N, C-alpha and C positions, 0 to 999 in steps of 0.2 A: 189363890191359883196354885195348882200343883206343879211339880217339876216337869211333868210331861207336857202340860200346857205351855210351859216356857220353851220346851224343845220345838213344839209346833210353831210358836211365835217366831223363834229365831230362824226357822226354815221358811216362814211365810206361808205355812199351811193353814187353810181355813180363814185366811184374810182376803176379803173380796172388796172391790170398789163399793162405795156406798150405793145402796139400792134406793132409788127415789120412791117417795110415797106418791101413789097415784090416786086421783080423785075422779069420781064419775060426775060428768057435767050434766046439765039439765036435759041435753039431747042424747043421753046415753053414751056419750063419747068419753074416753078416758083422757084426762088432762094431767100433765105432770105438775109437780109441786115446785119445780125449779131446781130439782136435784141434778147432779152431773149425769152425763150420758143419756139424756132423754130428749125426745122430740116433743116440742110443745103441741098440746092438743092432739095427741095421737089417738086414733080411733081403734076400736076393737076389730079383730079380724072377722070377716063375714062368717056368720053361723056361730059365733061365740057371744056369750052374754058378757056384759061389762065385768061381772064378778070373776069370770074365768080369765079374761085378759089374755095376754100372750105369755107363753112359757118363758121363764127366765133362762138365759143361756147358762149352760153348765160351766163351772170353773174348770180350767185346764189343770190336770194333775201337776204337782210340783215335782220336778226331777230331783229327787233327794240325793242320789249319788253324784249327779252333776254339780249340784249346789255345794255339797260337802267337799268334793274334789277341788272346786274353785276356792273354797275357803282354806283348804289345806295347802294349796299352792302358794298362798300369800301369808300363811301363818309362820311365825318365827321358829316353831318347833316342828320336828318331823313327827306327825301323828298318824297312827294306823287305825283310823276310825272304822274301817271295814271289819276289823277283828276285835277291837277293844272298846268296851263301853266307857272306860276312863278317858281314852283318847277322843271318843265321840263327844263326850261332855265337855272336855277341855276345848275342843275345836269350836264348840258353840258358846264358849266362854261362860259355862255353867259350873257350879260346884260339883266336883267329881270325887270328893272324899267318901270314905266308907259310909258314913252316916247319911249322906245325900243319896248314895246308890241304894242303901237299904230302904230309905224312904220312897224312892222311885220304884223299887222292886215291890214294896208293899202296896203302893198306889196302883201298880199294874197287875196285882194279884199273884205274886210269886208264891209258889208252894213253900210251906214252912220248912221242909227238909232242905231246900236249896238256900233259904235264908240263913241257915245255921253255919254255912261254909261259904266264904266269899268267892272262891273260884267257881263253883257251880252256879252261884247266884249271878256272878258277872256274865257267865256264858248265857244263862237263861235271860238275863236282863237285856243283853245286847240284841238277842233275837226278838224278844218281846217288843222292844222299842221300835225296831225296824218294821215288825209286823203291824204294830199300831200306827206307825207313820203311813203305811200303805192303806190301812183301813180308814184313815182320816184324810185321804186325798193326795198322798204322796206316791210318786212312781218310784218303786224300789225294785232293783234287778232281782229276778227270781233266785239267783245263786246266793243272795244275802238273806233270803227268807227261809232257806232250808234249815 
């Protein structure tokens, strides 16, 4: 698992309740397999075949800034996660040393010229992480995506 996946995991992005396995009964009704959040022997909607079933509800976006602000409020250090990739990683209790940041930058496709100097790499990396969080179901304020 890459470092970006660890960031997603720490923020709870992409983690959903278990989706039950549904079976088609002999009378073309859909029956649950006993998973959570299901109604026993639910039938298909009128006009839908059992294969189509009901659309699954979309997961609500994770409020990235809100979650990070809450974490920062209870953290022992004052961390400026909105401007610093090092502070963002520290806040998530992830490795923030240069080697880890270089690995994350490489994972996210950082241009080689930025990898050669840590300051431009850090700036690029901070923006790239926030952009990728938004692409993966995080709600990120627009001013952090510029």
